[in-house]
C-alpha angles and dihedrals in degrees: 000000000000112000102311095331120098111223104217139139092282092051092047091049094050097045104031112021107037097051092050096040089056089056092045090055087059090057098262112140117236129202125177100229102190129029125160149110125230112256093241093061107104108269097236089051092049092050092047093050093048091046090054092048092048093047092053093048098041098081089055094047091223114172117239135212120196116234089237123008090195122032142013099357102025143082097253128072096344097145085219112175111244097018120123113220132203127201111260121174091326093314133100109247126198096216095183091060092048092049091059090069099037 
C-alpha cells in the first residue's frame, strides 16, 4: 500500500504496462530498466510482487534488468530473510527470484 493507493496487479497494469504497450504497438522498443525489491521486504511479498510484474510483462516479451544484480535489490548476495540460496560462481544466488523472470 502506498499512501491510500493499493499497489496491485490492476494498478501496475494501468500505470506501468498500458502506457508502454501503447508505444510498443507503434513499433517503439520497450525495455524494463529497473526491477527489484529491497531485501528487507518480506520474502513472500517480494516474490508475489515480482511474479505480478513478470506476468504483466510476459505477453509483451519485454526484456528486464534488475535494479541491482548483486546486493540489496538483486538476486545475488542479498542476505534476504527467508530466501534459500545456492552457490553460483562463488556467489549466493536466489534461484526462485531468477526463475520468476525466466
